[in-house]
VOGU-3710 file (C-alpha; in Angstrom, 3 decimals, decimal comma):
1> mlgsrllvsa> -6,719/20,033/-12,402  -3,196/20,689/-11,956  -3,882/23,520/-9,420  -6,052/21,049/-7,349  -3,151/18,624/-7,408  -0,869/21,147/-6,293  -3,289/22,129/-3,743  -3,624/18,756/-2,334  0,058/18,304/-2,176  0,603/21,390/-0,385
11> ilipafvglc> -1,744/20,064/2,432  -0,961/16,356/2,498  2,743/16,483/2,372  3,363/18,775/5,364  0,545/17,012/7,103  2,255/13,568/6,572  5,892/15,149/7,468  4,170/16,596/10,496  2,903/13,166/11,317  6,192/11,634/10,870
21> vvdhllgtsa> 7,867/14,272/13,402  5,212/13,587/16,014  5,673/9,792/15,766  9,263/10,074/15,836  9,241/12,196/19,032  7,009/9,493/20,665  9,656/6,871/20,293  10,645/4,146/17,858  7,283/2,055/18,490  5,674/4,166/15,727
31> wvllglclfl> 2,215/3,706/17,200  0,980/6,804/15,175  2,116/5,199/12,018  0,395/1,956/12,966  -2,832/3,855/13,109  -2,433/5,597/9,857  -1,566/2,269/8,248  -4,623/0,569/9,880  -6,703/3,514/8,429  -5,180/3,134/5,032
41> tvrsayefvd> -5,695/-0,585/5,062  -9,413/-0,469/5,909  -9,964/2,146/3,251  -8,007/0,817/0,507  -9,923/-2,484/1,121  -13,277/-0,612/0,817  -12,190/1,243/-2,514  -10,873/-2,137/-3,781  -13,988/-4,236/-3,340  -16,257/-1,202/-4,767
51> llsvrnfqas> -13,816/-1,030/-7,707  -14,693/-4,684/-8,448  -18,234/-4,527/-7,842  -18,988/-3,528/-11,394  -17,171/-6,596/-12,583  -17,890/-10,366/-12,270  -16,000/-10,732/-8,905  -17,255/-11,515/-5,456  -14,602/-9,819/-3,368  -15,413/-9,775/0,309
61> fpaiaglsvl> -14,542/-6,649/2,255  -14,436/-8,048/5,695  -12,012/-10,839/4,431  -9,696/-8,564/2,651  -9,722/-5,914/5,464  -9,551/-8,091/8,119  -6,675/-10,427/6,904  -4,779/-7,035/5,694  -5,184/-5,485/9,112  -3,703/-8,740/10,611
71> livsvwlgrh> -0,814/-8,404/8,504  -0,233/-4,795/9,440  -0,590/-5,662/13,002  1,948/-8,422/12,677  4,776/-6,046/11,816  4,347/-4,454/15,135  4,131/-7,647/16,899  7,385/-8,840/15,196  9,177/-5,788/16,298  8,167/-5,900/19,980
81> fsspgtgwds> 7,951/-9,634/20,572  10,847/-11,190/18,330  13,865/-12,515/19,992  17,266/-10,779/19,652  18,865/-11,258/16,220  15,310/-11,854/14,633  13,760/-8,534/14,657  13,174/-6,105/12,106  16,601/-5,008/11,795  17,427/-8,283/9,862
91> lpglslpmlv> 15,790/-10,185/7,119  14,563/-13,179/9,247  12,118/-10,561/10,958  9,894/-10,818/7,666  8,901/-14,260/8,774  5,914/-13,313/10,952  3,964/-11,321/8,505  4,933/-13,853/5,838  3,509/-16,576/7,898  0,504/-14,416/8,547
101> yalsvlalml> 0,078/-14,288/4,797  0,392/-17,827/4,111  -2,037/-18,435/6,772  -4,423/-15,839/5,222  -3,929/-17,613/1,677  -4,935/-21,011/3,172  -7,927/-19,481/5,060  -9,108/-17,938/1,874  -8,923/-21,203/0,189  -10,757/-22,880/2,980
111> weasrfhapg> -13,427/-20,391/3,030  -14,127/-20,800/-0,621  -14,038/-24,730/-0,262  -16,636/-24,414/2,473  -19,329/-22,416/0,487  -18,633/-24,046/-2,844  -21,903/-25,276/-4,586  -21,430/-25,300/-8,200  -18,744/-24,180/-10,608  -18,751/-20,655/-11,836
121> hsmeslganl> -17,612/-18,034/-9,143  -15,337/-19,691/-6,805  -11,921/-18,856/-8,523  -13,047/-15,405/-9,305  -14,105/-14,771/-5,875  -10,617/-16,416/-4,529  -8,619/-14,485/-6,884  -10,061/-11,297/-6,116  -9,583/-11,479/-2,343  -6,117/-13,047/-2,682
131> lgvsyigvll> -5,299/-10,009/-4,911  -6,913/-7,716/-2,540  -4,707/-9,027/0,517  -1,572/-9,156/-1,652  -2,073/-5,648/-3,253  -3,190/-3,980/0,030  -1,636/-5,877/3,032  1,632/-7,225/1,521  2,542/-3,928/-0,107  1,640/-1,861/3,055
141> vlttqlrwva> 3,732/-4,331/5,068  6,852/-3,845/2,851  6,393/-0,197/2,752  6,298/0,136/6,544  9,733/-1,479/6,796  11,098/1,775/5,226  10,480/3,239/8,955  13,262/1,123/10,355  15,423/0,031/7,273  17,819/2,639/7,852
151> gaqagyftla> 17,682/2,623/11,740  15,220/3,597/14,206  16,495/7,366/14,285  16,474/7,993/10,505  13,757/5,699/9,133  11,240/8,458/8,723  13,512/10,257/6,078  13,299/7,141/4,074  9,535/6,763/4,350  8,702/10,422/3,875
161> slvicvklgd> 11,059/10,527/0,846  9,119/7,821/-0,842  5,823/9,624/-0,516  7,234/12,741/-1,483  8,917/11,422/-4,412  5,812/9,406/-5,535  3,656/12,646/-5,308  6,166/14,936/-7,262  6,405/12,399/-9,744  2,554/12,384/-10,290
171> igaytfgrlw> 2,644/16,108/-10,588  5,612/15,918/-13,104  3,556/13,368/-15,021  0,544/15,571/-15,418  2,282/18,802/-16,131  4,767/17,147/-18,896  1,608/15,295/-20,179  -0,535/18,382/-20,416  2,163/20,769/-22,060  3,981/18,385/-24,370
181> gkkkmcpvls> 2,301/14,990/-24,283  1,101/13,994/-27,950  2,211/10,346/-28,282  0,103/7,947/-26,280  1,802/5,274/-24,191  -0,760/2,763/-23,989  -4,061/4,134/-25,610  -6,131/1,132/-25,073  -5,422/0,445/-21,245  -4,894/4,069/-20,217
191> pgktwmgavg> -5,842/6,781/-22,931  -4,435/9,694/-20,985  -1,079/8,323/-20,364  1,733/9,832/-22,743  5,495/9,238/-23,209  6,246/12,786/-22,300  4,149/12,236/-19,096  6,450/9,283/-18,322  9,448/11,481/-18,725  7,793/14,094/-16,410
201> alvggm> 7,197/11,403/-13,789  10,829/10,720/-13,876  11,859/14,303/-13,645  9,251/15,126/-10,812  10,606/12,021/-8,811  14,239/12,937/-8,979
//
């Protein structure tokens, strides 16, 4: 298991760094990053809906994927069509994605209201779709801000460091947990997690 994780990391980390380099060479518009984010958005929405299919939820893949894609696209629209002083180099630049998110919430509420017939599933469906858009769309929007948070020229160092830090933390958690993990952290929620694994995650991340 550890060997497979190391192998995947040895492939994915250089590939991601290579993507960052190529996108950086193409300019500050980050169109390659946009394509990657759109792919991750659709793929994540599919996995999210599939995960909830075994429970009493009626999450909608088209709704979650479509609205999350709109959120991601709004990041690039905000960068290229915002007026001076309100772009992504300042806090007001977040206004466009947050407006899209607010409208997404209203759209999901109206959609559930339009197909309401009897109590029982509307709130579960609405909650699942809202969670999907928030978990996938909003968190990816915030992650993409790391591309520009340290300036257009240095942004990829910040974004790539996050990905590498998380992956190495995952490897550290698994290694420490396998070697020295005995005391469970939360056996009911996640039986495989140990306190030593948590220490390994911190060490790996650092």
